[in-house]
VMD Tcl script that draws the C-alpha trace (Angstrom):
set ca {
  {24.67 71.06 -22.20}
  {21.39 70.31 -23.96}
  {20.72 67.21 -21.88}
  {16.94 67.29 -22.46}
  {15.16 66.20 -25.64}
  {11.46 66.39 -26.56}
  {8.42 68.56 -25.81}
  {5.67 66.46 -24.19}
  {7.65 63.22 -23.90}
  {10.77 64.76 -22.37}
  {13.96 62.78 -21.93}
  {16.88 63.99 -19.81}
  {20.00 61.82 -19.61}
  {22.73 62.04 -16.99}
  {26.03 60.48 -15.94}
  {29.58 59.89 -17.17}
  {31.31 56.85 -18.61}
  {33.39 56.04 -15.50}
  {31.33 57.78 -12.82}
  {28.92 56.15 -10.42}
  {26.30 55.47 -13.05}
  {24.24 56.72 -15.97}
  {20.54 56.99 -16.61}
  {17.51 58.98 -17.62}
  {14.59 61.00 -16.30}
  {11.44 60.68 -18.42}
  {8.83 63.38 -17.94}
  {5.47 63.29 -19.71}
  {4.95 59.54 -19.92}
  {1.18 58.91 -19.83}
  {-0.17 57.29 -16.65}
  {-1.41 53.70 -16.36}
  {1.07 52.30 -18.88}
  {2.04 48.81 -17.76}
  {5.79 48.59 -17.25}
  {7.84 45.41 -17.15}
  {11.49 46.03 -16.29}
  {12.39 43.09 -18.53}
  {11.24 45.07 -21.57}
  {13.64 47.87 -20.75}
  {16.40 45.40 -19.91}
  {16.00 43.68 -23.28}
  {16.80 46.91 -25.11}
  {19.73 47.70 -22.79}
  {21.16 44.23 -23.36}
  {21.20 44.95 -27.10}
  {23.21 48.13 -26.41}
  {25.54 46.94 -23.66}
  {29.31 46.48 -24.10}
  {31.01 43.09 -24.07}
  {28.17 41.32 -25.88}
  {30.28 39.82 -28.65}
  {33.79 39.44 -30.01}
  {33.40 42.51 -32.27}
  {32.40 44.98 -29.52}
  {34.35 46.59 -26.70}
  {35.44 44.01 -24.08}
  {34.25 46.21 -21.21}
  {32.08 43.96 -19.01}
  {28.95 45.73 -17.87}
  {25.65 43.98 -17.13}
  {23.82 47.32 -17.39}
  {21.10 46.22 -14.98}
  {18.48 48.98 -14.77}
  {16.69 50.23 -11.67}
  {13.43 52.19 -11.81}
  {13.64 54.64 -8.94}
  {10.45 56.67 -9.47}
  {7.33 57.12 -11.56}
  {6.08 53.52 -11.40}
  {3.76 51.96 -8.81}
  {2.42 48.42 -8.80}
  {3.66 47.86 -12.34}
  {2.09 50.97 -13.88}
  {3.32 54.45 -14.69}
  {2.00 57.23 -12.45}
  {2.30 60.08 -14.93}
  {5.04 61.53 -12.71}
  {8.73 61.69 -13.70}
  {10.35 58.29 -14.17}
  {13.98 57.87 -13.17}
  {15.92 54.89 -14.52}
  {19.46 54.28 -13.26}
  {22.22 51.94 -14.43}
  {25.25 51.74 -12.15}
  {28.75 51.47 -13.62}
  {30.44 48.27 -12.45}
  {33.53 47.79 -14.65}
  {35.05 51.26 -14.74}
  {38.83 51.47 -15.28}
  {39.67 55.17 -15.23}
  {43.40 54.42 -14.92}
  {43.40 53.18 -18.53}
  {42.82 56.76 -19.69}
  {45.52 58.54 -17.68}
  {47.56 59.45 -20.76}
  {44.47 61.03 -22.33}
  {44.19 63.46 -19.44}
  {46.92 65.49 -21.10}
  {46.78 64.32 -24.74}
  {43.88 64.91 -27.11}
  {42.50 61.96 -29.06}
  {42.20 62.88 -32.76}
  {38.57 63.38 -33.89}
  {37.26 62.88 -30.34}
  {35.51 65.42 -28.10}
  {38.53 65.99 -25.85}
  {39.81 69.22 -27.42}
  {36.39 70.76 -28.02}
  {35.17 70.05 -24.46}
  {38.28 71.78 -23.12}
  {37.77 74.70 -25.50}
  {34.16 75.15 -24.40}
  {34.18 74.33 -20.67}
  {37.84 74.57 -19.65}
  {37.41 71.24 -17.85}
  {36.45 67.71 -18.83}
  {36.19 64.23 -17.41}
  {38.91 62.42 -19.36}
  {38.05 59.01 -17.91}
  {36.74 57.16 -20.94}
  {35.39 60.33 -22.48}
  {33.12 61.21 -19.57}
  {29.89 62.71 -20.83}
  {30.91 62.39 -24.49}
  {31.14 58.60 -24.18}
  {28.54 56.45 -25.93}
  {27.72 55.13 -22.46}
  {25.45 58.19 -22.16}
  {23.11 56.47 -24.63}
  {21.97 54.02 -21.95}
  {19.43 56.64 -20.88}
  {18.19 57.10 -24.44}
  {17.75 53.37 -25.00}
  {15.85 52.98 -21.71}
  {13.55 55.87 -22.65}
  {13.21 54.43 -26.14}
  {11.90 51.18 -24.66}
  {9.09 53.13 -22.96}
  {8.38 55.09 -26.14}
  {8.23 51.90 -28.21}
  {5.63 50.45 -25.86}
  {3.43 53.56 -26.09}
  {3.65 53.52 -29.90}
  {2.98 49.79 -30.12}
  {-0.01 50.03 -27.80}
  {-1.49 53.00 -29.68}
  {-1.34 51.82 -33.29}
  {0.98 48.85 -33.54}
  {4.01 50.91 -34.55}
  {7.02 48.67 -35.14}
  {10.54 50.07 -35.37}
  {13.29 47.89 -36.85}
  {16.88 49.08 -37.27}
  {19.80 47.14 -38.73}
  {23.30 47.54 -40.09}
  {22.95 48.41 -43.75}
  {26.61 48.99 -44.55}
  {30.06 48.66 -43.01}
  {32.80 50.34 -45.04}
  {32.04 49.14 -48.60}
  {30.01 46.04 -47.68}
  {26.30 46.79 -48.21}
  {23.40 44.52 -47.27}
  {20.27 43.79 -49.28}
  {17.23 44.09 -46.98}
  {13.47 43.99 -47.61}
  {12.05 46.97 -45.69}
  {8.54 45.53 -45.71}
  {9.37 42.20 -44.12}
  {12.57 42.57 -42.10}
  {12.12 41.52 -38.45}
  {13.90 42.07 -35.16}
  {14.54 38.33 -35.03}
  {16.43 38.49 -38.33}
  {18.44 41.48 -37.11}
  {19.32 39.78 -33.83}
  {20.30 36.51 -35.52}
  {23.98 37.55 -35.75}
  {26.40 39.69 -33.78}
  {26.74 42.43 -36.40}
  {22.94 43.00 -36.52}
  {22.67 42.69 -40.29}
  {19.64 40.67 -41.52}
  {21.45 39.80 -44.77}
  {23.27 36.74 -43.35}
  {25.71 36.36 -46.24}
  {26.75 40.00 -45.99}
  {26.82 39.75 -42.19}
  {29.48 37.04 -42.31}
  {31.71 39.24 -44.46}
  {31.09 42.23 -42.20}
  {32.12 40.28 -39.10}
  {35.31 39.10 -40.81}
  {36.16 42.67 -41.85}
  {35.59 44.07 -38.34}
  {37.79 41.35 -36.82}
  {40.57 42.15 -39.27}
  {40.49 45.87 -38.51}
  {40.29 45.24 -34.75}
  {43.41 43.08 -34.84}
  {45.48 45.90 -36.37}
  {44.19 48.46 -33.87}
  {42.03 50.44 -36.29}
  {38.28 51.04 -36.72}
  {35.45 51.14 -39.28}
  {32.28 53.14 -39.93}
  {29.08 52.56 -41.88}
  {25.33 53.09 -42.09}
  {22.37 52.04 -39.95}
  {19.02 51.90 -41.74}
  {15.76 52.05 -39.80}
  {12.13 51.48 -40.78}
  {9.09 52.45 -38.70}
  {5.93 50.63 -39.81}
  {2.27 51.38 -38.98}
  {3.01 55.01 -38.11}
  {-0.27 56.96 -38.00}
  {-0.86 59.87 -40.33}
  {-0.54 63.41 -39.03}
  {2.61 63.32 -36.89}
  {4.85 66.35 -37.27}
  {4.48 70.05 -36.55}
  {5.53 72.43 -39.32}
  {7.29 74.74 -39.74}
  {10.35 74.29 -37.52}
  {9.28 70.99 -35.92}
  {8.81 68.97 -39.08}
  {8.92 65.27 -38.36}
  {12.00 64.62 -40.48}
  {13.75 67.61 -38.89}
  {13.21 66.22 -35.39}
  {14.19 62.72 -36.52}
  {17.38 64.18 -37.96}
  {18.15 66.04 -34.74}
  {17.46 62.97 -32.60}
  {19.59 60.62 -34.68}
  {22.36 63.15 -35.32}
  {22.68 63.75 -31.57}
  {24.01 60.21 -31.18}
  {27.77 59.81 -30.66}
  {29.78 59.26 -33.87}
  {26.83 60.12 -36.17}
  {27.90 62.10 -39.24}
  {24.99 61.98 -41.66}
  {21.21 61.55 -42.00}
  {18.91 60.66 -44.88}
  {15.18 60.01 -45.12}
  {13.43 58.32 -48.02}
  {15.36 58.74 -51.25}
  {17.86 60.99 -49.45}
  {20.73 62.32 -51.50}
  {20.11 59.76 -54.26}
  {16.80 61.50 -54.96}
  {18.67 64.54 -56.26}
  {19.59 62.59 -59.40}
  {15.92 62.13 -60.37}
  {13.46 64.45 -62.08}
  {10.27 65.54 -60.33}
  {8.16 63.13 -62.38}
  {10.50 60.29 -61.44}
  {10.68 61.21 -57.77}
  {7.07 62.10 -56.95}
  {5.01 59.54 -54.99}
  {1.72 59.27 -56.88}
  {-1.47 58.75 -54.85}
  {-4.11 56.03 -55.07}
  {-6.96 54.76 -52.89}
  {-6.59 51.24 -51.52}
  {-9.30 48.62 -50.96}
  {-10.03 50.01 -47.48}
  {-10.55 53.49 -48.86}
  {-7.24 54.79 -47.48}
  {-5.21 57.29 -49.48}
  {-1.81 55.71 -50.11}
  {1.24 56.34 -52.29}
  {2.39 54.04 -55.09}
  {6.05 54.58 -54.18}
  {7.69 55.83 -50.98}
  {10.56 58.04 -52.03}
  {9.35 60.56 -49.43}
  {10.23 58.04 -46.72}
  {6.84 58.30 -45.02}
  {6.97 62.07 -44.47}
  {5.58 64.81 -46.73}
  {5.48 68.48 -45.81}
  {7.00 67.57 -42.45}
  {4.01 65.34 -41.56}
  {3.74 61.55 -41.57}
  {1.57 60.23 -44.41}
  {0.95 56.71 -43.10}
  {3.60 55.00 -45.22}
  {6.69 53.39 -43.73}
  {9.16 55.90 -42.34}
  {12.56 54.95 -43.74}
  {15.77 56.66 -42.67}
  {19.51 56.10 -42.65}
  {22.23 57.31 -40.30}
  {25.94 57.40 -41.10}
  {28.44 56.64 -38.32}
  {32.12 57.44 -38.57}
  {34.89 54.99 -37.65}
  {35.45 54.90 -33.89}
  {37.73 57.82 -33.00}
  {39.68 56.07 -30.22}
  {42.06 53.55 -31.79}
  {45.22 51.70 -30.76}
  {47.22 52.83 -33.79}
  {49.74 55.56 -32.98}
  {48.69 58.99 -34.26}
  {49.98 62.52 -34.13}
  {48.29 64.84 -31.66}
  {48.97 67.66 -29.19}
  {48.84 67.99 -25.44}
  {46.55 70.36 -23.50}
  {49.35 72.93 -23.53}
  {49.83 72.64 -27.31}
  {52.94 70.46 -27.45}
  {53.09 68.10 -30.42}
  {53.23 64.46 -29.39}
  {52.07 60.92 -30.28}
  {49.20 58.88 -28.88}
  {48.28 55.22 -29.14}
  {45.05 55.13 -27.14}
  {44.55 52.54 -24.41}
  {41.28 51.43 -22.89}
  {38.43 49.34 -24.28}
  {36.68 50.48 -27.42}
  {34.48 49.18 -30.23}
  {36.37 48.60 -33.49}
  {33.04 49.45 -35.18}
  {30.12 51.19 -33.46}
  {27.48 50.01 -35.95}
  {26.17 46.85 -34.19}
  {25.56 48.69 -30.91}
  {24.29 51.80 -32.71}
  {21.24 49.90 -33.99}
  {19.26 50.02 -30.70}
  {20.38 53.63 -30.22}
  {18.92 54.70 -33.57}
  {15.71 52.79 -32.86}
  {15.46 54.51 -29.47}
  {15.78 58.03 -30.88}
  {13.25 57.28 -33.63}
  {10.81 55.95 -31.00}
  {11.31 58.96 -28.73}
  {10.64 61.41 -31.59}
  {7.56 59.53 -32.81}
  {6.17 59.19 -29.28}
  {6.67 62.89 -28.58}
  {4.93 63.86 -31.81}
  {2.11 61.40 -31.17}
  {1.35 63.04 -27.82}
  {1.66 66.51 -29.36}
  {-0.66 65.58 -32.23}
  {-3.33 64.31 -29.87}
  {-3.02 67.33 -27.63}
  {-3.52 69.76 -30.51}
  {-5.64 67.94 -33.08}
  {-7.58 65.18 -31.30}
  {-8.58 66.69 -27.95}
  {-11.69 68.53 -29.26}
  {-12.82 65.38 -31.09}
  {-12.39 63.42 -27.88}
  {-14.35 65.95 -25.83}
  {-17.15 66.01 -28.41}
  {-17.32 62.22 -28.33}
  {-17.49 62.21 -24.54}
  {-20.24 64.85 -24.61}
  {-22.36 62.69 -26.94}
  {-21.93 59.74 -24.60}
}
mol new
graphics top color blue
foreach p $ca { graphics top sphere $p radius 0.5 }
foreach p [lrange $ca 0 end-1] q [lrange $ca 1 end] { graphics top cylinder $p $q radius 0.2 }
display resetview
């Protein structure tokens, strides 16, 4: 099922929405990294259900347990296993969906591929699977921060037709976390919250865009030809539930410009570093990071499971109607923010380790020899 992501920093998630629990196995984490469970828990708390009036009312504390790979507060270099047990499962709420397909959900395609599926809350296709990604992302963020001060900040850029104005250079996690919709533009955030509440009350859902900036990313990350940095970022982000689009830098808007308008001209700064005057490339050129901010956007569709009655068919092909029960987000965007950040961190961490393994190891050995 493609449950593993990454090359050197390898992440394998497991579990179903209403099973015993969900989690992740992280292989390739460097040894002697100090680990505080609270750091992982902070990220999981940002992702968990029931955190506000505009998210699913499912009540899960999502308390994580580290079962392996850590000793006396440090990583061993061996596989890490992080588990979160499901506490508020209600599989009976999904009984009708055992025989009826939810429009635009994974029900019909899972049946077509495997001939069997866990219909309790979506099983493996549920966004609850992302707990493992977010936990792994917390580890990846720490490695990146410790190495070169990499800072990854995601936020809700747009919900339906409400679009925020955000300064990519200065936006902070504190600003993002200052409201329940995770939009640092407070005026726009208020209107977003009102719109989500309105759509929730009529049993419908909304989609939008999460924007993410990674600052202080070192130059040289990315492995052309097939493992270009933006290609792996796209794969990581597009593997998230409900994601339907990806852009980096100028994205599709860049197609309206000429080459002279779009090109990022070079200059040398006061420290002697080669920089770009603009950043329409989004921090990646030729598939390799250039040291500028990495800026990307991910589009998320409206939540597929809604309370409004819709036409559908049963597993045996009979036409019928379905008004889905259960507990669901009227808009996935606020909880998608830590998920996008996690996948960006995992990709950057993996490429950082790969870059050092290929391009820095001989320099390191030469330095050690001179010592």
